[in-house]
KEFI-401964 format. One record per atom (N, C-alpha, C, O): residue in one letter; x, y, z. Coordinates in steps of 0.2 Angstrom, whole numbers, padded with zeros to 4 digits, always signed. Layout:
% residues N
aXYZ...
% end
This chain:
% residues 348
m+0777+0311+1223m+0775+0313+1216m+0779+0309+1211m+0777+0307+1205k+0786+0309+1212k+0791+0306+1208k+0789+0299+1207k+0790+0296+1202q+0788+0296+1213q+0786+0289+1213q+0780+0287+1208q+0780+0282+1205v+0775+0291+1209v+0769+0290+1204v+0771+0291+1197v+0769+0287+1193l+0775+0296+1196l+0778+0296+1189l+0782+0290+1186l+0781+0288+1181y+0786+0288+1191y+0790+0282+1189y+0786+0276+1188y+0787+0272+1183k+0781+0275+1192k+0776+0270+1191k+0772+0270+1185k+0771+0265+1181l+0770+0277+1183l+0766+0278+1177l+0771+0276+1171l+0769+0273+1166t+0777+0279+1172t+0781+0278+1166t+0783+0270+1165t+0783+0268+1159a+0784+0267+1171a+0785+0260+1170a+0779+0256+1167a+0780+0251+1163m+0773+0258+1169m+0767+0255+1167m+0767+0256+1159m+0765+0252+1156g+0768+0262+1157g+0768+0264+1150g+0773+0260+1146g+0771+0258+1141l+0779+0260+1149l+0784+0256+1145l+0782+0248+1145l+0783+0245+1140l+0779+0246+1150l+0777+0239+1150l+0771+0238+1145l+0771+0233+1141a+0767+0243+1145a+0761+0242+1140a+0764+0242+1133a+0761+0239+1129a+0768+0247+1132a+0771+0248+1125a+0775+0242+1123a+0774+0239+1118s+0778+0239+1128s+0782+0233+1127s+0777+0227+1125s+0779+0223+1121l+0772+0226+1129l+0767+0221+1128l+0764+0222+1121l+0763+0217+1118l+0762+0228+1120l+0759+0230+1113l+0764+0228+1108l+0762+0225+1103a+0770+0230+1108a+0775+0229+1103a+0776+0221+1102a+0776+0219+1097g+0776+0218+1108g+0777+0210+1108g+0771+0207+1104g+0771+0203+1100w+0765+0210+1106w+0759+0207+1103w+0759+0208+1096w+0757+0204+1092l+0760+0215+1094l+0761+0216+1087l+0766+0212+1083l+0764+0210+1077w+0771+0211+1086w+0776+0207+1082w+0774+0200+1082w+0775+0197+1076w+0771+0197+1087w+0768+0190+1087w+0763+0190+1081w+0762+0185+1077d+0758+0195+1081d+0753+0195+1076d+0755+0196+1069d+0753+0193+1064y+0761+0200+1068y+0764+0201+1062y+0767+0195+1059y+0766+0193+1054s+0771+0191+1064s+0774+0185+1062s+0769+0180+1060s+0770+0176+1055a+0764+0179+1064a+0758+0174+1063a+0755+0176+1056a+0753+0171+1052f+0754+0182+1054f+0751+0185+1048f+0755+0182+1042f+0752+0180+1037l+0762+0183+1043l+0766+0181+1037l+0765+0174+1035l+0766+0172+1029d+0764+0169+1040d+0764+0162+1039d+0757+0159+1038d+0756+0153+1037t+0752+0164+1039t+0745+0161+1039t+0742+0162+1031t+0742+0167+1028p+0739+0157+1029p+0737+0157+1022p+0732+0162+1021p+0728+0164+1025l+0731+0165+1015l+0726+0170+1013l+0720+0166+1013l+0719+0160+1012h+0714+0171+1014h+0708+0168+1013h+0705+0167+1006h+0703+0172+1003l+0706+0162+1003l+0705+0160+0996l+0700+0155+0995l+0699+0151+1000p+0696+0156+0990p+0691+0150+0988p+0695+0144+0987p+0701+0143+0986e+0691+0138+0988e+0694+0132+0987e+0698+0131+0980e+0702+0127+0980a+0695+0134+0975a+0698+0133+0969a+0704+0138+0968a+0707+0138+0962g+0705+0142+0973g+0711+0147+0972g+0708+0154+0969g+0702+0154+0968l+0712+0158+0967l+0710+0165+0964l+0715+0167+0959l+0721+0166+0960e+0712+0170+0954e+0716+0173+0949e+0716+0181+0950e+0711+0184+0951l+0722+0183+0950l+0723+0190+0952l+0726+0194+0946l+0732+0192+0944q+0723+0199+0944q+0726+0203+0938q+0729+0210+0941q+0725+0214+0944v+0735+0210+0939v+0739+0217+0941v+0740+0221+0935v+0743+0218+0930e+0737+0226+0935e+0737+0231+0929e+0744+0234+0928e+0747+0236+0934p+0746+0236+0923p+0752+0240+0922p+0752+0247+0926p+0747+0250+0925g+0757+0248+0930g+0757+0254+0934g+0754+0253+0941g+0755+0258+0945q+0751+0248+0942q+0748+0247+0948q+0753+0246+0954q+0758+0242+0952t+0752+0248+0960t+0757+0248+0965t+0755+0242+0970t+0749+0240+0970l+0760+0240+0974l+0759+0235+0979l+0754+0238+0984l+0749+0234+0986t+0754+0244+0986t+0749+0247+0990t+0742+0246+0988t+0737+0244+0991g+0741+0247+0981g+0734+0247+0978g+0732+0239+0978g+0726+0238+0979v+0736+0235+0977v+0735+0228+0976v+0733+0225+0983v+0728+0222+0984a+0737+0227+0988a+0736+0225+0995a+0729+0228+0998a+0726+0224+1001r+0728+0234+0996r+0721+0237+0999r+0715+0233+0995r+0710+0232+0999r+0716+0232+0989r+0711+0228+0985r+0710+0222+0988r+0704+0220+0989l+0715+0218+0990l+0714+0211+0993l+0711+0212+1000l+0708+0207+1002g+0713+0217+1003g+0710+0218+1010g+0703+0219+1010g+0699+0216+1013r+0700+0223+1005r+0693+0225+1004r+0689+0219+1002r+0684+0218+1004e+0693+0214+0998e+0689+0208+0996e+0690+0202+1001e+0687+0197+1000g+0693+0204+1007g+0693+0199+1012g+0698+0194+1011g+0699+0189+1015v+0703+0194+1006v+0708+0189+1005v+0714+0190+1009v+0717+0185+1012l+0716+0197+1011l+0722+0198+1015l+0719+0202+1021l+0716+0207+1021q+0721+0199+1027q+0718+0201+1033q+0721+0208+1035q+0718+0212+1038h+0728+0209+1034h+0731+0215+1037h+0735+0218+1031h+0741+0216+1031p+0732+0221+1026p+0736+0224+1021p+0743+0228+1023p+0748+0228+1020g+0742+0232+1029g+0747+0236+1032g+0753+0231+1033g+0759+0233+1032y+0752+0225+1036y+0757+0221+1038y+0761+0219+1032y+0767+0219+1032l+0758+0217+1026l+0761+0216+1020l+0766+0221+1017l+0771+0220+1015l+0763+0227+1018l+0767+0233+1015l+0773+0234+1020l+0778+0236+1017w+0772+0233+1026w+0778+0234+1031w+0783+0229+1030w+0789+0230+1029h+0781+0223+1028h+0786+0217+1027h+0789+0219+1020h+0795+0217+1020a+0785+0221+1015a+0788+0223+1009a+0794+0228+1009a+0799+0227+1006r+0792+0233+1013r+0797+0239+1014r+0803+0236+1018r+0809+0238+1016w+0802+0232+1023w+0808+0230+1027w+0812+0225+1023w+0818+0225+1024s+0809+0221+1019s+0813+0216+1015s+0816+0219+1008s+0819+0216+1005g+0814+0225+1007g+0816+0229+1001g+0813+0226+0994g+0816+0226+0989r+0807+0223+0995r+0803+0221+0989r+0796+0224+0988r+0791+0222+0991t+0797+0230+0985t+0791+0234+0984t+0789+0235+0977t+0783+0237+0975n+0793+0233+0973n+0792+0234+0965n+0788+0227+0963n+0792+0222+0962i+0782+0228+0961i+0779+0222+0958i+0778+0222+0951i+0779+0228+0948q+0777+0217+0948q+0776+0216+0940q+0769+0215+0938q+0765+0211+0941a+0767+0218+0933a+0760+0218+0930a+0759+0211+0927a+0764+0208+0925g+0753+0208+0927g+0752+0202+0924g+0746+0198+0928g+0743+0201+0932e+0745+0192+0926e+0740+0188+0928e+0743+0183+0933e+0747+0179+0931y+0740+0183+0939y+0743+0178+0944y+0738+0173+0946y+0732+0175+0947r+0740+0167+0948r+0736+0162+0951r+0738+0161+0958r+0744+0159+0960l+0733+0163+0963l+0734+0162+0970l+0731+0155+0972l+0725+0155+0972a+0735+0150+0973a+0733+0144+0975a+0731+0143+0982a+0734+0147+0986p+0726+0139+0984p+0725+0138+0991p+0731+0136+0995p+0736+0132+0993g+0732+0139+1001g+0738+0139+1005g+0743+0144+1004g+0748+0144+1007t+0742+0148+0999t+0747+0154+0998t+0747+0159+1004t+0742+0161+1006t+0753+0160+1006t+0754+0164+1012t+0755+0171+1009t+0757+0172+1004p+0755+0177+1014p+0757+0183+1012p+0764+0184+1009p+0766+0187+1004v+0769+0180+1012v+0776+0180+1010v+0776+0177+1003v+0780+0180+0999r+0773+0172+1002r+0773+0169+0995r+0769+0173+0990r+0772+0174+0984l+0764+0177+0992l+0761+0182+0988l+0766+0187+0985l+0766+0189+0980l+0769+0190+0990l+0774+0195+0989l+0780+0192+0984l+0782+0196+0979e+0782+0186+0985e+0787+0183+0980e+0784+0183+0973e+0788+0184+0969q+0778+0180+0973q+0775+0180+0966q+0775+0187+0962q+0776+0187+0957l+0772+0192+0966l+0771+0198+0963l+0778+0202+0961l+0778+0205+0956t+0783+0201+0965t+0789+0204+0964t+0794+0200+0959t+0798+0203+0955r+0793+0194+0959r+0797+0190+0954r+0793+0189+0947r+0796+0187+0942g+0787+0192+0947g+0783+0191+0940g+0781+0184+0938g+0781+0182+0933e+0779+0180+0943e+0778+0173+0942e+0770+0173+0940e+0766+0170+0943v+0769+0175+0934v+0763+0176+0931v+0760+0169+0928v+0765+0165+0927i+0754+0168+0927i+0751+0162+0924i+0754+0161+0917i+0754+0166+0913q+0756+0155+0916q+0759+0154+0909q+0754+0149+0905q+0752+0144+0908y+0752+0152+0899y+0748+0148+0895y+0753+0144+0890y+0759+0146+0889s+0750+0140+0886s+0754+0136+0881s+0750+0135+0875s+0744+0135+0874l+0754+0134+0870l+0752+0133+0863l+0757+0128+0860l+0762+0130+0859t+0754+0122+0858t+0758+0117+0854t+0758+0118+0847t+0752+0117+0844v+0763+0119+0844v+0764+0119+0836v+0766+0112+0834v+0771+0110+0836v+0761+0109+0831v+0762+0102+0829v+0766+0101+0823v+0766+0104+0818e+0771+0096+0823e+0775+0094+0818e+0770+0092+0812e+0765+0088+0812g+0772+0095+0806g+0768+0093+0800g+0762+0098+0799g+0759+0098+0793w+0761+0103+0803w+0756+0108+0802w+0758+0112+0796w+0764+0113+0795t+0754+0115+0792t+0755+0120+0787t+0755+0127+0791t+0753+0128+0796f+0758+0132+0787f+0758+0139+0790f+0751+0141+0791f+0749+0144+0796r+0746+0139+0787r+0739+0141+0788r+0736+0138+0794r+0733+0141+0798q+0738+0132+0796q+0736+0128+0802q+0739+0132+0808q+0735+0133+0813l+0745+0134+0807l+0748+0137+0813l+0744+0144+0814l+0743+0146+0820m+0743+0148+0809m+0740+0154+0810m+0733+0153+0813m+0730+0157+0817d+0729+0148+0811d+0722+0147+0814d+0723+0145+0821d+0719+0148+0825a+0728+0141+0823a+0729+0140+0830a+0731+0146+0834a+0728+0147+0840v+0735+0150+0831v+0737+0157+0835v+0731+0161+0835v+0730+0164+0841a+0727+0162+0830a+0721+0166+0830a+0716+0163+0835a+0712+0167+0838a+0715+0157+0837a+0710+0154+0841a+0712+0154+0848a+0708+0153+0853h+0719+0156+0850h+0721+0156+0857h+0719+0162+0861h+0720+0167+0859e+0715+0161+0866e+0712+0166+0869e+0716+0170+0873e+0715+0176+0875a+0722+0168+0875a+0727+0172+0879a+0732+0176+0875a+0735+0180+0878l+0732+0175+0869l+0736+0179+0864l+0732+0186+0863l+0726+0186+0862d+0736+0191+0862d+0734+0197+0859d+0734+0197+0852d+0739+0197+0849h+0728+0197+0849h+0728+0196+0841h+0729+0203+0838h+0724+0207+0838t+0734+0204+0834t+0736+0210+0830t+0736+0209+0823t+0737+0213+0819l+0735+0202+0821l+0736+0200+0814l+0730+0198+0811l+0730+0195+0805a+0724+0200+0814a+0718+0198+0811a+0717+0200+0804a+0718+0206+0802g+0716+0196+0799g+0715+0197+0792g+0721+0198+0788g+0721+0200+0782a+0727+0198+0791a+0733+0199+0788a+0735+0193+0783a+0734+0187+0785d+0737+0194+0777d+0739+0189+0773d+0747+0187+0775d+0750+0190+0779a+0749+0181+0772a+0756+0179+0773a+0761+0184+0772a+0766+0184+0776a+0761+0188+0767a+0766+0193+0766a+0766+0198+0771a+0771+0200+0773t+0760+0200+0774t+0760+0205+0779t+0763+0202+0786t+0766+0205+0789v+0761+0196+0787v+0764+0193+0793v+0771+0193+0793v+0774+0194+0798m+0774+0190+0787m+0781+0190+0787m+0785+0197+0787m+0790+0198+0790a+0781+0202+0785a+0784+0209+0785a+0784+0211+0792a+0788+0215+0795r+0778+0209+0796r+0778+0211+0803r+0783+0208+0807r+0785+0210+0812l+0786+0202+0805l+0791+0199+0808l+0798+0201+0806l+0803+0199+0809g+0798+0206+0802g+0804+0209+0800g+0808+0204+0794g+0814+0205+0793r+0804+0200+0791r+0806+0196+0785r+0802+0197+0779r+0799+0192+0776p+0802+0203+0776p+0798+0204+0770p+0800+0200+0765p+0806+0199+0764g+0796+0197+0761g+0797+0194+0755g+0799+0186+0756g+0800+0183+0751e+0799+0184+0762e+0801+0177+0763e+0794+0173+0763e+0789+0175+0765h+0794+0167+0760h+0789+0163+0760h+0788+0160+0768h+0793+0158+0770p+0782+0160+0771p+0782+0158+0778p+0782+0150+0779p+0783+0148+0785e+0780+0146+0774e+0780+0139+0775e+0786+0136+0778e+0792+0137+0775g+0786+0132+0783g+0791+0129+0786g+0796+0133+0790g+0801+0130+0793r+0794+0139+0791r+0799+0144+0795r+0798+0144+0802r+0802+0147+0806f+0793+0140+0805f+0792+0140+0812f+0793+0133+0815f+0790+0128+0813l+0796+0133+0821l+0798+0127+0824l+0792+0124+0828l+0790+0127+0832p+0790+0118+0826p+0785+0114+0830p+0788+0113+0837p+0793+0110+0838d+0784+0115+0842d+0786+0114+0849d+0780+0117+0854d+0775+0119+0851t+0781+0116+0860t+0776+0118+0865t+0779+0125+0868t+0784+0125+0871y+0775+0130+0867y+0778+0137+0869y+0773+0139+0875y+0767+0139+0875h+0777+0142+0880h+0773+0145+0886h+0774+0152+0886h+0779+0155+0884f+0769+0156+0888f+0769+0163+0888f+0763+0166+0892f+0758+0162+0894p+0764+0172+0894p+0759+0175+0899p+0753+0178+0894p+0754+0179+0888r+0748+0179+0897r+0742+0182+0894r+0744+0189+0892r+0748+0193+0895g+0742+0191+0886g+0743+0197+0883g+0749+0197+0878g+0751+0202+0875t+0753+0192+0878t+0758+0191+0873t+0755+0192+0866t+0750+0189+0864t+0758+0196+0861t+0755+0197+0855t+0756+0191+0850t+0761+0187+0851d+0752+0190+0845d+0753+0185+0840d+0760+0186+0837d+0763+0181+0835v+0762+0192+0836v+0768+0193+0832v+0774+0191+0836v+0779+0188+0834d+0774+0192+0843d+0779+0190+0847d+0779+0182+0848d+0785+0180+0848f+0774+0179+0848f+0773+0172+0848f+0777+0169+0841f+0781+0165+0842l+0775+0172+0836l+0777+0169+0829l+0785+0171+0829l+0788+0167+0826r+0787+0177+0831r+0794+0178+0831r+0798+0173+0835r+0803+0171+0833r+0795+0171+0840r+0799+0167+0845r+0800+0160+0841r+0805+0157+0841a+0794+0157+0838a+0794+0151+0834a+0799+0151+0828a+0802+0147+0827y+0799+0157+0825y+0803+0158+0819y+0811+0158+0821y+0815+0154+0818r+0812+0161+0827r+0819+0161+0829r+0821+0155+0831r+0827+0153+0831a+0817+0151+0834a+0818+0144+0837a+0820+0140+0831a+0825+0136+0831m+0816+0140+0825m+0818+0137+0819m+0825+0139+0816m+0828+0134+0814e+0826+0145+0816e+0832+0147+0814e+0838+0144+0817e+0843+0142+0815k+0837+0144+0824k+0843+0141+0828k+0844+0134+0827k+0849+0131+0826v+0838+0130+0827v+0838+0123+0826v+0841+0121+0819v+0846+0117+0819l+0839+0125+0814l+0841+0123+0807l+0849+0124+0807l+0852+0121+0804a+0851+0130+0810a+0858+0132+0809a+0862+0126+0813a+0868+0124+0811e+0860+0124+0819e+0864+0119+0823e+0864+0112+0819e+0869+0109+0819e+0858+0110+0816e+0858+0104+0813e+0862+0104+0806e+0866+0100+0804w+0862+0110+0803w+0866+0111+0796w+0873+0110+0798w+0877+0107+0794e+0875+0113+0803e+0882+0113+0805e+0885+0106+0806e+0891+0105+0805q+0881+0102+0808q+0883+0095+0810q+0880+0090+0805q+0880+0084+0806r+0879+0092+0799r+0876+0088+0794r+0881+0083+0791r+0887+0084+0792a+0878+0077+0789a+0883+0072+0786a+0886+0075+0779a+0883+0080+0776v+0891+0072+0777v+0895+0074+0771v+0891+0071+0765v+0888+0066+0765g+0892+0074+0759g+0890+0071+0753g+0883+0072+0752g+0880+0069+0747l+0879+0076+0755l+0872+0077+0754l+0871+0081+0748l+0875+0086+0746p+0865+0080+0744p+0864+0084+0738p+0860+0090+0740p+0855+0092+0736l+0862+0093+0745l+0858+0099+0748l+0863+0105+0748l+0868+0104+0752r+0862+0111+0745r+0867+0116+0745r+0866+0121+0750r+0871+0124+0752t+0860+0122+0753t+0859+0127+0758t+0854+0124+0764t+0851+0119+0763p+0854+0128+0769p+0850+0126+0775p+0843+0126+0773p+0839+0122+0775y+0841+0130+0768y+0834+0131+0766y+0832+0125+0762y+0826+0122+0762e+0837+0122+0758e+0835+0116+0754e+0834+0110+0759e+0830+0106+0758a+0838+0110+0764a+0837+0105+0770a+0830+0106+0773a+0827+0101+0774l+0828+0112+0774l+0821+0113+0777l+0816+0111+0772l+0811+0108+0774i+0817+0112+0766i+0812+0109+0761i+0811+0102+0761i+0806+0099+0762l+0817+0098+0761l+0817+0091+0761l+0814+0088+0767l+0811+0083+0768a+0816+0092+0773a+0814+0090+0779a+0806+0090+0780a+0803+0086+0783s+0803+0095+0777s+0796+0096+0777s+0793+0090+0773s+0787+0087+0775i+0796+0087+0768i+0793+0082+0764i+0794+0075+0769i+0789+0071+0769v+0800+0074+0772v+0801+0069+0776v+0796+0069+0782v+0793+0064+0784e+0794+0075+0784e+0789+0075+0790e+0783+0073+0788e+0779+0069+0791k+0780+0075+0782k+0774+0073+0780k+0773+0066+0777k+0768+0063+0777e+0779+0063+0775e+0779+0056+0773e+0780+0051+0778e+0778+0045+0778t+0782+0053+0784t+0783+0048+0790t+0778+0047+0794t+0774+0051+0797g+0776+0040+0795g+0771+0038+0800g+0774+0036+0806g+0771+0037+0811l+0780+0033+0806l+0783+0031+0812l+0789+0034+0813l+0793+0035+0808a+0791+0037+0819a+0797+0041+0820a+0803+0037+0818a+0808+0039+0816s+0803+0030+0819s+0808+0026+0818s+0810+0025+0811s+0816+0023+0809e+0806+0028+0806e+0807+0027+0799e+0809+0034+0796e+0811+0034+0790r+0810+0039+0800r+0812+0046+0797r+0818+0045+0793r+0819+0048+0787a+0824+0042+0796a+0830+0042+0793a+0830+0038+0787a+0833+0039+0782a+0826+0032+0787a+0825+0028+0781a+0822+0032+0775a+0824+0031+0769i+0817+0035+0777i+0813+0039+0772i+0817+0045+0769i+0818+0046+0763a+0821+0048+0773a+0826+0053+0771a+0831+0050+0766a+0833+0053+0762g+0833+0044+0768g+0838+0041+0764g+0836+0040+0757g+0839+0040+0752v+0829+0038+0756v+0826+0037+0750v+0826+0043+0746v+0828+0043+0740f+0824+0048+0749f+0824+0055+0745f+0831+0057+0743f+0832+0060+0738v+0836+0057+0748v+0842+0059+0746v+0845+0055+0740v+0848+0058+0736r+0844+0049+0740r+0847+0045+0735r+0844+0046+0728r+0847+0046+0723r+0837+0048+0729r+0834+0050+0722r+0836+0056+0720r+0838+0057+0714l+0838+0061+0724l+0841+0067+0722l+0848+0066+0719l+0850+0069+0714q+0852+0062+0722q+0858+0060+0720q+0858+0057+0713q+0863+0058+0709r+0853+0053+0712r+0853+0050+0705r+0849+0053+0700r+0848+0051+0694g+0846+0059+0702g+0842+0063+0697g+0835+0061+0696g+0832+0062+0691m+0833+0056+0700m+0826+0054+0700m+0821+0059+0703m+0823+0063+0707r+0815+0058+0700r+0810+0063+0703r+0808+0060+0710r+0808+0054+0712l+0806+0065+0715l+0805+0063+0722l+0798+0059+0722l+0797+0055+0726q+0793+0061+0718q+0787+0058+0717q+0784+0057+0724q+0782+0051+0726s+0783+0063+0728s+0780+0063+0734s+0773+0065+0734s+0771+0071+0732d+0768+0061+0736d+0761+0063+0736d+0760+0070+0740d+0756+0074+0738p+0763+0071+0746p+0761+0077+0750p+0763+0083+0746p+0760+0088+0747t+0768+0083+0742t+0770+0089+0738t+0765+0090+0733t+0763+0096+0732v+0762+0085+0730v+0756+0086+0725v+0750+0089+0729v+0747+0094+0726i+0749+0086+0734i+0743+0089+0738i+0744+0096+0740i+0739+0100+0740y+0750+0098+0742y+0751+0105+0744y+0750+0109+0738y+0748+0115+0739g+0753+0107+0732g+0752+0111+0726g+0745+0112+0724g+0743+0117+0721l+0740+0107+0726l+0733+0108+0724l+0730+0113+0728l+0725+0116+0726g+0732+0115+0734g+0730+0120+0739g+0723+0118+0741g+0721+0113+0743g+0718+0123+0740g+0711+0122+0743g+0707+0118+0738g+0702+0116+0740s+0710+0116+0732s+0706+0112+0728s+0706+0105+0730s+0702+0101+0727f+0711+0103+0734f+0711+0096+0736f+0705+0094+0741f+0704+0098+0746d+0702+0089+0739d+0696+0087+0743d+0697+0081+0747d+0692+0078+0750g+0703+0079+0748g+0705+0073+0752g+0706+0067+0748g+0708+0061+0751n+0705+0067+0742n+0706+0061+0738n+0711+0062+0732n+0709+0066+0728l+0717+0060+0732l+0722+0061+0727l+0720+0056+0721l+0721+0050+0722r+0719+0059+0716r+0718+0056+0710r+0724+0055+0705r+0728+0059+0705r+0723+0051+0700r+0729+0051+0695r+0729+0057+0691r+0734+0059+0689a+0723+0060+0690a+0723+0067+0686a+0727+0072+0690a+0730+0076+0687d+0727+0071+0697d+0731+0076+0701d+0738+0075+0700d+0742+0080+0700l+0740+0069+0699l+0747+0067+0699l+0750+0070+0692l+0756+0071+0691r+0745+0071+0687r+0747+0073+0680r+0747+0081+0680r+0749+0084+0675r+0744+0084+0685r+0743+0091+0685r+0749+0094+0686r+0752+0093+0692d+0751+0099+0682d+0758+0102+0683d+0757+0108+0688d+0754+0113+0686t+0761+0108+0693t+0761+0114+0698t+0769+0114+0700t+0772+0109+0699p+0771+0119+0703p+0778+0119+0705p+0780+0114+0710p+0785+0113+0712y+0774+0111+0713y+0775+0107+0719y+0774+0099+0717y+0774+0095+0721n+0772+0098+0710n+0771+0091+0708n+0778+0088+0707n+0781+0089+0701t+0780+0084+0712t+0787+0081+0711t+0786+0074+0707t+0791+0071+0706y+0780+0073+0704y+0779+0067+0699y+0782+0070+0692y+0784+0066+0688r+0781+0076+0691r+0782+0079+0685r+0788+0083+0685r+0791+0084+0679r+0791+0086+0690r+0796+0090+0690r+0802+0087+0695r+0801+0084+0700r+0808+0088+0692r+0814+0085+0696r+0816+0090+0701r+0815+0096+0701g+0820+0087+0706g+0822+0091+0711g+0817+0093+0717g+0812+0090+0717l+0819+0098+0721l+0815+0100+0726l+0810+0104+0724l+0810+0108+0719p+0804+0105+0728p+0799+0110+0726p+0802+0117+0728p+0807+0117+0732p+0798+0122+0727p+0801+0129+0728p+0802+0131+0735p+0806+0135+0737t+0797+0128+0739t+0797+0130+0747t+0795+0123+0751t+0793+0118+0748p+0796+0124+0757p+0794+0118+0761p+0786+0117+0760p+0783+0122+0758i+0784+0112+0762i+0776+0110+0762i+0773+0110+0769i+0767+0109+0769a+0777+0111+0774a+0774+0110+0781a+0780+0112+0786a+0785+0114+0784l+0778+0112+0792l+0783+0114+0797l+0786+0107+0800l+0783+0103+0803p+0792+0106+0798p+0796+0100+0800p+0798+0101+0807p+0801+0107+0809g+0798+0096+0811g+0801+0096+0818g+0809+0095+0818g+0811+0093+0813r+0812+0096+0824r+0819+0095+0824r+0821+0088+0822r+0826+0087+0818a+0817+0083+0824a+0819+0076+0822a+0819+0075+0815a+0823+0071+0812a+0814+0078+0811a+0814+0077+0804a+0820+0081+0800a+0823+0078+0796i+0822+0086+0803i+0827+0090+0801i+0834+0086+0802i+0838+0085+0797h+0834+0083+0808h+0840+0079+0809h+0841+0073+0805h+0846+0071+0802a+0835+0070+0804a+0835+0064+0799a+0837+0066+0792a+0840+0062+0789t+0834+0071+0790t+0836+0074+0783t+0843+0075+0782t+0846+0073+0777l+0847+0077+0787l+0854+0079+0787l+0858+0073+0789l+0864+0074+0789h+0855+0068+0792h+0858+0062+0793h+0854+0056+0791h+0852+0051+0795p+0853+0055+0784p+0849+0050+0782p+0852+0043+0783p+0858+0042+0783a+0848+0038+0783a+0850+0031+0784a+0854+0029+0778a+0851+0030+0772e+0859+0025+0778e+0862+0022+0773e+0858+0016+0770e+0854+0013+0773g+0859+0014+0764g+0856+0009+0761g+0855+0010+0753g+0858+0014+0750d+0851+0006+0750d+0851+0006+0743d+0843+0007+0741d+0842+0007+0735a+0839+0008+0746a+0832+0009+0744a+0830+0015+0741a+0833+0020+0743v+0827+0015+0735v+0824+0021+0732v+0817+0021+0731v+0814+0026+0727y+0813+0017+0734y+0806+0016+0734y+0804+0015+0741y+0807+0011+0745f+0798+0017+0742f+0794+0015+0748f+0787+0015+0747f+0784+0019+0743v+0783+0010+0750v+0776+0010+0750v+0773+0009+0757v+0776+0005+0761s+0767+0012+0758s+0764+0011+0764s+0761+0004+0765s+0758+0001+0761r+0762+0001+0771r+0759-0005+0773r+0752-0004+0775r+0748-0009+0776g+0750+0002+0776g+0743+0003+0779g+0742+0003+0786g+0737+0004+0789d+0748+0002+0790d+0748+0003+0797d+0752+0008+0800d+0754+0008+0806g+0754+0013+0795g+0759+0018+0797g+0766+0017+0795g+0770+0021+0795s+0768+0010+0794s+0775+0009+0792s+0775+0008+0785s+0770+0008+0781h+0781+0007+0782h+0782+0007+0775h+0787+0001+0773h+0791-0002+0777h+0786-0001+0767h+0790-0007+0764h+0795-0003+0760h+0793+0001+0755f+0802-0004+0761f+0807-0001+0757f+0810-0005+0752f+0811-0011+0753s+0811-0003+0745s+0813-0007+0740s+0819-0004+0736s+0819+0002+0736a+0824-0008+0734a+0829-0005+0730a+0828-0006+0723a+0831-0002+0719t+0823-0010+0720t+0822-0010+0713t+0815-0009+0712t+0810-0010+0716l+0813-0007+0706l+0806-0005+0704l+0802-0012+0704l+0796-0012+0706e+0805-0017+0702e+0801-0024+0702e+0799-0025+0709e+0793-0027+0710e+0804-0025+0714e+0802-0026+0721e+0797-0021+0723e+0792-0023+0727h+0797-0015+0721h+0793-0010+0723h+0786-0011+0721h+0781-0011+0724n+0785-0013+0714n+0779-0015+0711n+0775-0021+0715n+0769-0021+0716e+0779-0026+0716e+0777-0031+0720e+0774-0029+0727e+0769-0032+0729a+0777-0024+0730a+0775-0022+0737a+0769-0018+0736a+0764-0018+0740v+0768-0014+0731v+0762-0010+0729v+0756-0015+0729v+0751-0014+0731i+0757-0020+0725i+0752-0025+0724i+0750-0028+0730i+0744-0030+0731r+0755-0030+0734r+0753-0033+0741r+0750-0029+0746r+0745-0031+0749y+0752-0023+0746y+0750-0019+0752y+0744-0014+0750y+0740-0012+0754q+0745-0011+0743q+0740-0006+0741q+0734-0009+0737q+0728-0007+0738l+0736-0014+0733l+0730-0017+0729l+0728-0024+0732l+0724-0027+0729k+0731-0026+0738k+0729-0032+0741k+0729-0038+0737k+0725-0042+0737g+0734-0038+0733g+0736-0044+0729g+0733-0044+0722g+0734-0049+0718r+0729-0039+0721r+0725-0038+0714r+0730-0035+0709r+0732-0030+0710r+0732-0039+0704r+0737-0037+0699r+0733-0033+0693r+0728-0036+0690r+0735-0027+0692r+0732-0024+0686r+0736-0018+0685r+0741-0017+0688a+0735-0014+0679a+0739-0008+0678a+0738-0003+0684a+0732-0002+0686f+0743+0000+0686f+0743+0004+0691f+0748+0009+0691f+0753+0009+0688s+0747+0015+0695s+0752+0020+0696s+0754+0019+0703s+0750+0021+0707s+0759+0016+0705s+0761+0014+0712s+0762+0020+0716s+0764+0025+0715y+0760+0018+0723y+0761+0023+0728y+0768+0022+0731y+0770+0016+0732p+0772+0027+0732p+0770+0034+0730p+0774+0036+0724p+0776+0042+0723g+0775+0031+0719g+0779+0033+0713g+0777+0031+0706g+0778+0035+0702g+0774+0026+0705g+0772+0024+0699g+0778+0021+0695g+0783+0019+0698g+0778+0021+0689g+0783+0017+0685g+0790+0019+0686g+0794+0014+0686d+0792+0025+0686d+0799+0027+0686d+0801+0029+0693d+0807+0031+0693r+0797+0028+0698r+0800+0029+0705r+0803+0023+0707r+0806+0023+0713
% end
């Protein structure tokens, strides 16, 4: 009888050992076997408060995860059971181990929005409102309300947001996005101001931001930023009007139809730098870091005029006579007549 019991016990132990071995082999194979995913992959949404158990069971029901229990076992054994909410992309070839890494590290899908150098605040808000991954909480809000929501009540919004490409997960609010771009501009402006050239006719970082926005709008070629900044800096130093078309256009607002006329240059607005000396009251666009750097490190020289050659580049002149000749050559195609030269006219 004892021998029978010994044999049964031995057989039971052997069976248990074989079963354990098979389970371990199956478990190990499971960890390295890719999930059953469509050829294009799968987007997985994990809601706030959802547990790994719930996600594993859902994937099991959908046929994506073969053994949900194995995943939970591995998560407990490795101490990784806390997952983060968000939107995940499961690429073809993703294994259960990689799935667990994504969920516990919060490797959610990142969307992007590029804020373009030279955009106005209105264009920025239009782009933010159109982005489908952002949570829109500012619908219908005016500029004053937007700045108040950012904790900057009373500030003019133009120029305050740094052009760059920003990455963020779905559900990021428009306020959080704008706050990030605002803080990025604060940081860049402070850094550039700290390292500015000596002798500039700019008293504050905000004045630098205003001039940088004009440099941004006037520049067609990146290589000319410092030269254009130099022209405007010398004009400020000499008490000359800036006479910048983009400032006039900004002052016209919605009434500008794409054609800048002589009457527009004579129309007095706070932004008409043909009629008013010094800087306009606010920036006219969002300047990038390169424009800010050029403004605070302008090229040396004696040019106080420039005119477009029509190919994105400019001809720079130190005298009005040379400038007028350049206007005739590049803007009037050699036709001499009475003119208000671009971008300055007689006293520019």
